[in-house]
N, C-alpha and C positions, 0 to 999 in steps of 0.2 A: 353418709346420711345417718343422722342420729336416731337411736332407737325410740319409737313412740311408746311412752309408758305412763302418760299423765292424764289423758283426757277423761277416762271414765270416772276416776276418783274426783277430778277437778269439777266435772260437770255435775256430779251428784251433790257435792258440797255447795257449788254455786247455786244450784236449783233450790236447795233448802233455804239459802240466804235470801232469795228473791221471791219466795212464796210459790215456787213451782215452775217447771219448765214447759208445762202444757200450753197450747195455743190459747190466747186470751180471746174472749168473745168480742170485746170492744177495746181497741187500743187506747191506752191512757198514758199520758206522760208522767214521768216520775224523775225526781232528782237523785234517786238512789243509784249509787255506783254498784255495778254487778261484777261478780268475780273478784271480790276483795280478798279471797284466800290466796296468799302467795304460794306458788309452787315451791317445793323443797329444793334446796340447792343440789341435792343428789339426783333429782329426777331430771331426765333428759326427754325432750320431745322432738318429734319429727317436724320440720318446718314445712308447712302446707300453704298453698295458695287458696285460702278459704273463699275469697271473693269469686274465684273461678270454679270452685267445687260445687256450688249451688247452681241449679239450672232454672231458667225462667220457663214456667209451664204456661203456655198461652191458652191451654184448654181448661185450666182450673177455674173455680168459681169466683176468684178475685177479679177486680176490674183492672184492665190494662189500657193505657193510652199512650200513643207515641206523641212526644212533645218536642219543642225547641226552647232554648233558654231565652227568657226576656231579661231577667236581672239576677246577678249573683249577689246574695245578701251576706252570707257567711258560710262557715263550713257545713252546717246542717240545715240551712234554709236557702231555697232557691225559688224564684218566681218563673213559671213556665208559661209559654203560649199554648193555649188549648182552644178547641172549637167553642163557640158561644153556646152550643148545646150542653156543654159541661159547666162552664162558668159564663154568666151573662156578659161580663166585660172581657172575656177571652184570656183572663190571667188566673192561673192556678198557683196559689201560694203554698208551696210544699214545705213541710217540716219532716225531716228524715226520721223514719222509725228506728228505734233501738239504739240511737246514739245521742250524745250530747257533747258537741265540740266546745272548746273554750271560746269565750266571747271575743268578738273583734269589731263591734260596732259601738253601741252606747257605752259598753264597758269593755275595757281592753285587758285580756288575760294572756298569760304565757301560752304559747303555741296556738293561740287563736288565729293569728295571721297565717301561720303555717297550714292550719286546717282549711282556712278559707281559700288559700292559694291552691291547695291540693284539689279541692272540689272544682275550682275554676279550671285548673289545668286539665283534669280528666274530662270534664264535660265540653270544654272548648275544642278538644281534639276529637270529640265523638261525631260519628256519621249518623248515628241513630240513638235516641234516648227514649226509654219507656218507663213510665211511672206505674206502680202497682199498688193497689190497696191491700190492707191486711184482711179485710172481710169482704163481703159482697157489696159494699158501699164505700163512698169516700168519707172517711171518719175524721171529724174535726179534732184539732188538738185542744189543749186546756184553755187557749186564748179564744177559741171559736173562730179565729180569722184565718187559720191555716189548716191544711189537711195532711194527715199522717200517711207517708208513702214509702215504698221501697223504690229506689232509683237504679235502673239498669242502663248500661250503655255499651256500645261497641264502637270501635274505630275501624278505619280501613284495614282490611286484611284479617280482622277477627271474624270467626265463624259464629261464635256464641256471645251472648251478652254477659257482662260482669256486673256483680252487685256492688254498687258504690258504697252503700251503708256499711257493708261488711269489710270492704276494702279500707275504709277510713278507720274502722276498729283495728284491723290487723296491722295498720301502720302506726298505731299508738297515738292517734290524733283525736281521740274522743273517749269520754267515759261511756260506759254502757248505760242505757236508759230503758228500763223494762225490757232488756234484750232477750231474756229467756222466755218471755211470755208471748211468743209469736211463732209463725210457721218456720222461721229459720233460727229458732232459739239456740239449738245445740251448736250450730255453726258460729253464731255471734259470740257465745261463751268461749268457744275454742279460739276464735280470732283474738279476743282480748287477752286470753291466757297466753297466747303465743307472743303478742306484743309486749306483755310484761316480761316474759321469759327472755326475749331478745333485747329488752330495755330500749325500746324505740321511743323517740320523741318525748311525750309526756312522762314516760316511765324510764327515761334515760338517767335521771338524776342530774342532768346537765342544764345549764341556763339556755334559754331560748335565744338563738342568735338574732331573731327578728323582733325581740321584745326590748323596749327601751327601759333600762334599769337606772338611768341617771336622774339627777335632780332637774326640776323644771328650768327651762331656759327663759330668763326674763327678757322681754322685748316689748315693742309697741305694736299696735294693730297695723300701723303703716308698714313696719318692717315685715310683719307676718304676711300681709296681703301682697306685698311687692315681691316676696321671695318664698311663697308658701310651699312649693315643691321640695325645697331644701329642709323643711321641718316635718315632712311626712313621717308619721308614727312616733314622733318625738313629743315629750311632755313640754308644754310651754306655759308661761304665766304672763298676763297682761291685764290692764284695767280699762274700763269704759262704762258708758251709760247704756242701760237696757232700754231699747227704743220700742220693742214690740214683742208680743208673745205669738208664736206661730200657731198655737192651738194643737200642736202635735208633739208635745213634750220637747219643745225647743224654744229658744229665744234669740233675739238679735241684739248684738252689742256693738256700739260705735264709739269712736274717739276722734276728737278734732286735732288736726295737725296744722299749726299756723304757717309753717314753711311753704306748704302747697295750698293752703286755704281749702283743705278738703277734709271730709270725714272718711274714716276707714272703718270697716265693719267686719263682722263674722257671725255666722250662724252657729249657735251653741246647742248641741243636742244632749239633754240630760237623761232622757229615757226613764227607766224605773229606778235609777240610782239614788234619788233624793226623796226626802219626805220632811214634814215638819219645818224646822228652822231652815234647813237646806233649801226647801222650795220657797220659803218666804224671802230668802236672800235674792232669789231670781225674779223679783217683782219689777214690772215696768216702772221706770223712773228712778230706780236705784243705781248708784254708781257702785260697781263691783270689781273685785279682783277675781279673774277666772284662772283656774289651773286645770289643764286637761290635755288630752292627746290630740294631735292634728291627724285627721283621717280623711281619706278620699272616699266619699259615699258614691259608689257606682250607680246605685239605683236612682239617685237624683242628679248624677253627673256633676257633682259639686263637692266643695271642701267644707269640712265642719270641724269643730272642736268638741270632743266627747270625753267620756270617762271622768266626769266630775265627781268629787267626793266632798262630804262634810261630816266630820267626826265631832259630834256635840260635846263629847267628854274631853276633846282636845281642841278648843276653839282657836288656839294660836298655832296649830299645825300648819306649816307653810304649804302643805298640799291641799288644805281646805280652800273652798271658795269663800270669799269674804265680802260683806257689805261695807263699803267705805263711806257712803253718805246716801241721802235719799232726797226726794222732792224735785228731781230733774225732769226735763221733757225731751222728747225726740227732737232732733234738729230740723227735720223736714227742709233740708237745704234747697232753696229755690234754684232749679236747674233748667237751662234751655234745652229744648228737644235736640237742636243741632249739636250742642255740646255732648249730650248723652249718647248720641248715635255716632258722631264723626270725630270728636276730639280725642287726644291722647294725653296722658299724664306721665311726667318723668319724675322719678323718685331717686334721690341720691342716697345710696347705701354706703357703708364704710368702704367696701371693696369695689363697687361699681355703680353706675347709673342704670336704672331700669325704666324702660318706657313701655307702657301698656295702654290699651283702650280705656277711656274714661270710665265707661260702665263697668268694666272688669275691675278697675281699682275701687269703684264705689260699691261693689257687691256687699250686701248686708247692711248698708246704710239707709237712713230715711231721707227721702227726697220729696219735693213738691214740684209739680209741672203744671203749667197753665196753658189754656187755649188749645186743648186737644180736640179735634173733630173726630167723632166716632163714626167710622165708615162701614164697619162690619162687626157683628157680635156672634161669637160661637158659644153655645151653652152646652156644658157637659150633660149628657143624657144617660145616666146609669143609676137606676133606682137602688142598686146594691152597694153603691159607693157613697162615702161621705162627701164627695165632690159633686154629687148630683145637683145640678142647678148653678154650679160655679160658672163664671163667664170669662171669656177672653175677648177683650175689646181691641180691635185694630184701629189705631188712631193716626191722624195726620196733622202735622203742624210745621209750617214753614218749609214745606217740601220734603219732609222726612217722615218716616213711619215709626211710630212708637207703639209697643204692645203693653196693654194693661191687663193683668190677670187678677181676678177677684176670688175670694172664697165665696161660699153661699151667703148672699147678702139678704138681710131682713130689714123691713121698714119699721117705723115706730110702733106699729100694731102687731109686729111679729110675723107679717106676711112676707113671703119670698119675693124679692125684686127680680123682675124678668128683663129680657133684652130690650123690650120696647121702651123701657125707662131711659135708655141711653142711646139707642141707635139713632144716628142722624143729629145728635145733640153735640154741643161744644162743652167740654168739661174741664175742670181743674181737679187734679188728683194729688193725694198724699199717700205714699206707700214705701215699701222696701225694695231696693234694687235686688233683683233675683235673676236667675237664668233658667231656661228650659230648652232642652234639645239644641243646645249650643247658641241660643239667642238670648239677649238680655231683655228684661222686661221690668215693669213696676208691679209689685204685688200689693193689693189693697185688702186690708183685713176688716174694714168697717164701712158701712154705707155712708156714714158721716164724713168719710174722707174722699168722697166723690161729690163735687159741687157742680151742678148743672147751671151754665151761664144763661 
């Protein structure tokens, strides 16, 4: 066991760098990396399991709540199931205190996927998970949509809970984020000092084996859609027409293939990566060249392309998104209900033929469907959600069932359209092929795209 001789000096220096080690009154996020003072090469430290050294005190003034996982987002963000007495919709969007893991969703960074997988692995194996506040209330993060928490877990055979936030730090999978200004500040600083000393993951000086460092693979949307699993986490480049804006920092791009007489599409998530000219490029009706990373978004059970960039000072950079032309329209390909539900499409790739359900191959494309009889309408009822008032229309046509999902629709006077406008009616719809909970549906983004016969 190596002699422990660094922590006191290191903690004092680290605390001065981050404006003190005392407990903060209200947790606030910061992008400042803590513990930036590197330990001397001559100093040796004892390797400690810091995540197990802190204890969960169920009698303290902080709030504790046992939870289960609803959705893994990334290394430092998880959505948990909670009682409606805590969150009206039963979903607690947690942002882990004291850490900032590399990005693995809208933006892709080295060791982001490793951090995301680490969190998922630990919580998936847990028999019990408890979230804890820093103060005597659930404190929101800087976005206002998530809450800052400590995450504790234990697995079968474990007598005590482990602190996942600190465990991520001690494994070198996160920068410290206001880590010294909380109830476990000393331990957080010691954990990151140890990770740097051991040269783990982010501090190893080695390339991330899960990060794609190569150039973008040039391909068509047909090739991508037919073989998407093979491009997971790989940078790709393709062109297409922007058919719709999702309204949630994303767009849909589609491209026509004459060989199969089909359009193939993809959801593109740009997040907070773009502004100015970059955002202007992603306008509906533009033909664009997209360069980004193929990602599986667990929260939506769907594939997307993300990590888009635009460098204004380097407009010819091959990694830039580009506008190729403008003035185009979405295809809204007329599609029969039976084709949508029951048929398959075969795509011939260079090495093999791939046969998949029609709707799966048409994901992300614009379609039109006529003569749908609305037999049932479900309306989302959650005042705290942006989807409050969105509708799911269960429709029948020619003996098959088709689901139409809307956003919150408004009439010409700005009034919300309710279920009685469509229930029992026969409608024609224009929308984007989407999926939810393993089922394919048509998603409608405007009231003008639902025509009542």
